[in-house]
N, C-alpha and C positions, 0 to 999 in steps of 0.2 A: 847234330839235328838238321835234317835238311828243307829249308824253309820252303814251304807251300808256293808253290808257282801260280800267280795270278793268271787266269784265262782272260783272253781280250774281252772287252765289254761289246755289248751287240751295238749295230750302228743307229739304233734309235735312242742309245741313251749317251750319245757320244755327243761333247760340247758344242762342236760344230755344227751338227745338225741340230740342236735343240737352238742354236744362234741364227742361223739360216731359216729354221720354220717360224719362230719369232717374227723377223723381218719379212716375211712373206705376208703373215697374218695382219701385222700392221699394213703394209702397202695395200692389201684387199679392204680393210676397214677404212681408211683414209679414202680410197676410190669411192667405195659406197657410199660414204658420207658426203662427198661433194656432187655427186649425181642426184641424192634425194634434196640438198640444199640448191642445185640448178634447176629442179622441178618447181621448187616452190618460188623460185626466182622468175620463172618464165609463167607461172600460173598467173600472179597477182596480176600483170598488165592486161590478159586477156580479160579476167573477171572485172577492171576496171572499164576496158574499154567495150565491153560486150552493150551496156546502155546507149553508148555514143553511137556504135555501128547499127544498132537496131533504128535508133531517131533518124540515122542518116538516110539509111533504106526507106524508111517513112515517108521522110521528105523529099525523097529522090533525087538526093546532092550525089555529084559524082567528084569531085575535085578534093583533095585535101584540106585546102584551106578551107569550104565549106564545112566539111565535116568536122574539123575541128574548132569552128566557130570563130577564126579570125578576122581581124577586119572588122569596120563600123558595119554593124548591120547584118555581118556574115552569118549562116551557120541556121538560121531559121529557126524553129524549136529544138535543133538536136544539136547546139551548140553549147558553150559553157562560156562564161564570163571570166575576168582576170583574176576572180577569187577562186575559181574552181567549181562555182555553183551553176546549176544549169538553168539557162536562162527561161521566161516563159512559166506558162502555170505548173505547179507541183504534183498536182493530179494526176500527171501523164497527158491531157487532152491537150488539142490544137488550140491555139489562140483563137479568140473568136473575131470570125471577118467583118469589117467595117459594114455598118447597114448601107444597101445600095441608096441613091439619090432618087429623090421622087422624081417620076414623069411630067412633062407637060401636058397640059388638059388633051384628051382625045377619048369619044365616046367606045363603050364597050363594043366587040363585036361577035364574038364566042366567049365560052366559059367551059373549061375541061378540067375536070377531077378522075385522074388517069386510075387510081386504085379502086374506084367505083364506077369506072368503063363511061362517065359523062362527057360528051363533048357535044355544048348544046348552043343553039343560035341566042343572043341577046336582042331584048327589044328595051328600050325607055320606058320607064313608067313614071307617076309622079304620085300627087295625094288625089283623094276623092275631095267629094264635098264637108265631110265630117273630118277632112286633113286626116285620114286614116293612110297609110300606105297601100296603092293600088296592088294588085298581082296583075299577071298576066291573064291574056285571055281562057277561059275555062277551055274553049273548042282547039286551044294550043297546048296539051300538057307537057310536050317536049320544052316548051320555050321558058328561058330565064328573062325574067324583070330586073333592069339596073336603074336605082332611083336618080332621075335626072338633075335633081336638086342638090346631090350630094357630089364629092370625089369622083372623077374617073379612074380605072385602073391605073393604080401606081402613081396617083395625087396622093399628096401629104391628107390627112383627115380620116374620117369614118365612111368609108363605101358601102352600100348596102346593095345586095343582090336578091330577089324573091323568087320561089318557084313552088309549084303544086307539090304535094305528096303524090294524091292520087287523085282521079275525077270518078264520074261513074262510067267512063270507058275503060278504066284500070288503073295501073301503075301511070306516074307522072313522073319528073325529068328527078325530082328529089327525094321519091320513094326509100332510098336508102341513105339518105343523108345522115341521119343519126348514127350510124354505124362506123361514119368516119373517124380514125382515131387521130390522135394529136402527131404531128411530126410529118401527115402526108399533104402533099403539093395540089393550090389550086393555080392554075393558068387562066389568064385570062386576055385573050388577044385583043387589039385595040384597033380602030379603023385605020390608023395610021402604019400599019404591019407591026409595030411592036408588041411584046407579051408582057404583062406584070405576072411573077411567079409569086404567089402567096406561101406560108408555110402554116399549118393549122396548130394553134395553141391550146384550143380547149374545144369541147362541143358541151353545150346546154340544154337542158328542156326545162320550159319555164311557162307556168299555170297563165293564161291568158288574163283571169283576174286579177292575178299579181304580177302583171309584165312589168321588166325594170328599165323602163322608157331610157334612162338617163344610161344604164349601163350599155345597152344595145344602140340607142341612135346617138349617144353624146358624143363630142367631139374627140379628136383625138390629134398627138402631136406628129406623130409616125403615120406611114399610109397603111391602113388597115383596111380588112374586108370582112363584114358581117353576113354571113349566109342565112336566110331564115325559111322555114317551111312550117307546114302545119305538124304536130306530134299529138301525143297522148291519147285519150280516149275519145272515141266518136259516137255520137247522136245524129240522128235525120235531124232533130228539132232545132240541136245548138251545134252541131258540128264537131270541130276536134278540140280537145279540150284545152290544148298547149301549143307552144311553138318551141320548134328546134333551132337552135341558134346556134352557128359557126363561127367561132373569132379564129380571126387567121392575120398574120401581118406579111407586109413586102419583104422576101428576103432577096429577090433576084429579079432582073429585067433581062429581056434578050430580043 
């Protein structure tokens, strides 16, 4: 019996082809795995450096040493300490600037509240016969009164400025004072040419029958300014029922 002759195996089933195919697939898988690992390695430093770069841009630094926070006091709020933690406040806000130094004595010349469009001359005022704080003359509704017995602009203590809300002829200098929000500036130019810049802390309306003299007129350690005008309801017999008081403190000088 003549043995059956085996035909040649297709090339796809040959051993050499299978070995070559396995080697190629292995090489491809290894290459892809390295690329993925490399992408992860590059991604981590970028994410870690992101906040530092943002802080550097905010601080306006350019040199790499300042950006990295190297050296004593370097890097500002964008640097990091030796333990890797960020210096400065953890809530992302900039460190509070130190308070300005109080100014020597010099009388007020003019008062500006830019957000209200107020730019008014200032005159000195005192106390009347009943020891009540005087007001500027009624016939000069755009004039601001500055209490001469208290601090001048920028001096330590509680400075007092007074102005009318309105007169019989119409609105006066502080007609819109009650609308002044916290954070706005009050600039007082002095006779010596310098300017004391105050920032508004709060605005309060007090009934005249329960006016808090100590809170409004009491002494302060830092330079403060309290601006006073009329408020509340008006009647011809008693006038206004309340007072509007703006509380501000010195934040800069120029």
